[in-house]
N, C-alpha and C positions, 0 to 999 in steps of 0.2 A: 461483565456481571450486570444484573439487572439494575437499572437506574430509573427512579420514579420520574426524574425530569425528562428523560428520553421519551417516555410513553404519555406525557402530559403536554408536550409542546404544540401538538395540533389543536389542543383545546384551550390552553390557558395563555398562550403567548400571542400578542396582538401588535405586531409592528405596523402601526398605522401609516408610516411613510410609504408603505408599498401599495397603498390604494391606488386605483387607476379609474377615476370617475369619468374622465374625458373619452377614453376608449369605450367605456360602457355606453356613453350617450350615442356614440357612433353606431355601435353594434345593434342597439335596440331599434333603430330605424327600419331595418329589413324585417325584423320580427313583427313589428306593428303593421307594415304594409301587408305581409303575408296574412295576418289575422283579418285585417279589414277586407282584403280582396276575397278571402274565403267566406266571410260573412255576407258581403254584398252579392256574391254570385250564388249564394245558397248552399255552399259546400264548406261549412265550418270545420269539419274533421279534415278535409284536405288542406285547408288553410293552417290547421294546427300542426299537421305533419310537416308542411313546408316551413312554418315558424320554428319547429323543433330543429330542422336541419340548418336554418339560418342561425339559430342560437348556438349550435355546435360549431359551425364554421366561424362564427364570430370570435371564438377563442383562438383562432389561428393567429390574430394580431400579436398574441404573446408567444407564438411558436413559429419562428421563421425557418422554413426549409431552404437550404442553400442560399441563405441571406435574402430571401424574398418572401414577404408576407403573402403577396398574391399567389406565388407558387404554392405556398402552404395551404391556402384556401382552395386552390384548384386541386391539389393532391387529396386532401381530406373530403372534399366534395365527391370526387370520383370514387374514393375509397368507400365512403358510407353509402353512396348510391349503389355500388356493386354489392356491398354487404346486405343491404335492404333487400335487393332483388334475390340474392341467394338465400337469405333467411326466410323470406316470404314464400319462395318456391318450395323449400324444404320443410315448412312448418307442419305439414300434415303427417310426417313420418318421424317419430322419435329417433330411430337410428341415424337418419340423415342430419337431424338436428344435432345430435351428439357429435357427428363427425364434423360439421360446420363449426361448432363450438370448439372442438379440438383444434382445428386448423387455425381458428381465430386466436386461440390461447398461445399456440406455438409461434404464430406471426408476431403477436404483441411481445412475447417473451424474448424472441430473438432481436426484435428491433429495439428493445429496451437496452441492449448491450451495444447499440451503435450510436444513438444520440437521443437526447430528451425529446426533440421534435419528432423523430421517427417513433419513439415510444408512444408519444401522445397520439399520433396519427393511427398507430396500430391499436391503441386503446379505444379510440372512437370507432374504428371499424368493427372491433369485437363487440362494443356496446350495441351497435345497430344491427349486427347479426343476431344477438341475443333477443333484442326487442322484437325485430321483424319475425323471428321464428315462433313467436307466441301466437301469431295470427294466421291460421290456415284457411285462407279465403280464395284460393285459386289464382290462376295465371293473370287474369285481368286485373285483380287487385294488386298483385305483386308488381306488375308494370306501372300501374297507376301510382302506387306508393313510391316506387323508385323515381318516377317522373316528378313527384312533389318534393322529394329530397333533392333532386338535381335543380329544381326551381328555387328552392330555399337557398341552397348554396350559391347558385348563380346570382340571386338577388342580393345576397350579402357581399358578394364580390363587386357587383355594380356599385352598391353604396360605398364600399371601401374606396373604389377607384374615384368616385366623385369627391369624397372628402380628401383623398390623397392628392388629387390634382390641385386642389385649392392651397395646400401647404407644401406642394412639391419644391418650388424654388428655394424655400427657406431651409427644408430639411435635406435636400439632395445636393445642394451646391458643393458641399465638402465631401460627399460621399464618393467612394471609387465606383467605377462603372459597373452596372449590373453584370456584364459579361465576365468582368474580372472576379467579382464575388462568387458567381456561379462556378467558374473554373476552379477557384481556390477551394470552395466547400466540396465540390464533387471529387477532387483529388483526395481531400481529407477523409471523406466517407469511404471512398474506394480503398484507401490504405487500411482503414479499420476493418473492412470486409475481408481483405486478404491477409490481415495479420493472423499469425498462428494462434494467438491467445483470444481470438474473437469469441470462440465458444468455450469460454472459461467455465470452470466448475460452477461458479456462482450464477452465471447466466443460464446454464443448463439446469441447475437446481431450481432457479426461479421459474423457468419455463415448465418444468415437470410439476411444481407445486400449483402453478396457474392452471394447467391442464386438468389435474386431478380435482382441484377445487371447483372449477367451472363445470366440469363433467357431473360431479356429485350434486351440485346445486340444481343443474338442469334436470338431471334424472329425477331428484326428489320432487320438484314442483310439477313435472310432467306426469310422474307416477300417481301422485296424490291430487292432481288436478287443482292446484293452488291457483286461485284467482289472481291475476296480474303477477304470476310467479316469476316473471322475467326479471323483476326487481331483485330477486335473490342472487342469481349469478351476476347481475350487473353490479350489485353492491360488492360482492366478493372480488370482482374484477378491479374495482376502484380502490379497495382497501388493502388488498394483498401487495406487500412490498418485498424487495429482496432481503431486508433484515427483519427479523422477528419483532423487534421492538417497534420498527416502523409500521408493521401490520397491526400490532396492539394499539399504537397511538392512533392510527387512522381509523380503526374500528371503533374505538371509544369516541372519537370526534365525530365520526359519521352518525353513530347511534345518538349521540347527545344533540347534534344539530338537527337531525330528523325528528327526534322526540319533541324538541322545542318548536320546530317548524309545524309539526302535526297539531300541537297544542294551540298555536296561534291561528292555524287554518280553521280548526273546529270552533275557537271563540269567534272568529269573524263570521263563520257560517251561522252561529247562533244569534249574534247580536247586530250584524251588519246587513242591511238590505241588499242582497246580492242581485242587482240589476246587471244587465249585460255590459253596460258602459263601465261599471264599477269593476267587474271581473276583468274586462280588457285592460283597464288602467292598472290594476294589481298585478297582472301578468308582466306588463312592461316594467313596472317598478321593481319587481322581484328579479326579473332578468337583468336589469341595470345594476341592481345591488350584487348580483352573483358575479357579474363582470368586474365590478369596482373593488370587491373585497376577496377575490379568489386567492390573492397571495398574502392576505393579511392574517387569515386564520381559517383552518380547514373546517372546524365545527361551524363557525359563522357562515362560510360558504355553503356547507351542506344545509344549514337552516334555510338560506335563500333559494337554494336549488329545489328544496322540497316545496316550499311555497310557490315557486314558479311552476313546478310540474303539477301540483294540486289545482291551482287556478287555471292552468292551461287545459287540464281535463275538464274543469268546470265549464270553461269557454266552449268546449266541444260537446257539452251536454251530459258529461258523466258526473255522477254524484260526488260533490266535493268531500263530504264526510267519509264516504266509502273509499275514495282515493287516498285520503289521509290514513285511515286505518290500515288499509291494504299495504300502503307503502312502509309504514311503521313495522308491521309484522315481517314483511319480506326483507326489509333492511336488517332487522335483528337476525333473521335466519341466514342471510348471506354473510353477515359479518361473523356470526358464530361458526359457520362452516369454514370460512377462511382462517380464522384464528385456530381452530381445531386442527386443521390440516398442517398449518404452519407449526404449531406446537408439537404435534406428533413427529413431524419431519425433523425438528430440532432435537427431540429426545432420541430418536432412532439413529440419527447421524450427527452426534455432537461434534466429532472431530472434523468431519468432512465439511461441515457447515458452521464453523465456529464464528463465521462473520455475522451470524444472526444476532448475536448479542453485542456486537460492537456498536 
């Protein structure tokens, strides 16, 4: 049955002991390098794209694939680069974009039934497909954007290796050999893939809801030419969960965090002298905060992500106020569509999907 506590956890509970400030400090180095190089070379937008990829790959520290952070980084880098190329090439044709979004939704939905890390990688690939498919700028741009994503991911991997080598003797002395860990995790995942119940009803249900929701959000923003409309399906992707109460909780937290983040961004735009150096510093601060508090509270995390994206846009020359307004509108739209689809699904199939209310 409906429980208020279940839908308020992502907004009101703050387990501060889960903060990770040290990992955040390591991850922001690659973002800073990408932005500085882009500015110095006269290509701030390319630097921002590379920084965005580095930002995403930085979260791989919290998602070890086959017991290897570096492998997680490599997999997600290749995945988001491929997704970027596919989305950019198909961006001009709505039917192709819808097909790509459908494939991304199915991929993410099925991976969510295998492992949390697999689900995270699938989610990031879907996000990059959604974002890239908004920009129909030709083959040259598609290849260039993919190259910047690969550069940002590689840069984050290099930074991780440098930090990792410094602390390797202390952390790996008692660890089992990497080959042993890889063999064990590979067998474990392979067993899950071969299991008869892999495509359980809940996994299939979740995948179907993801596909319907992302297709609807994408079709709406492309039909009505909503500016920066990719934030709508991207929000739906992030808030839609296997359980209905989880979707409601994430939707509330995402909207609350985005709303507060937008308010802070607008206040800073009005009262703070936005010099380039200040914008750069704020991008780094918000990126560090999102890394540090991602497991503490989802609304707080959404607040920092909103501020990071708004100021990253500003660093690339896009209006800070416009970015804030557009993100708020599209976040509300995506969350509303996700919650509506989830609610309708629950009402139309209450017996088959009773897990929604658990």
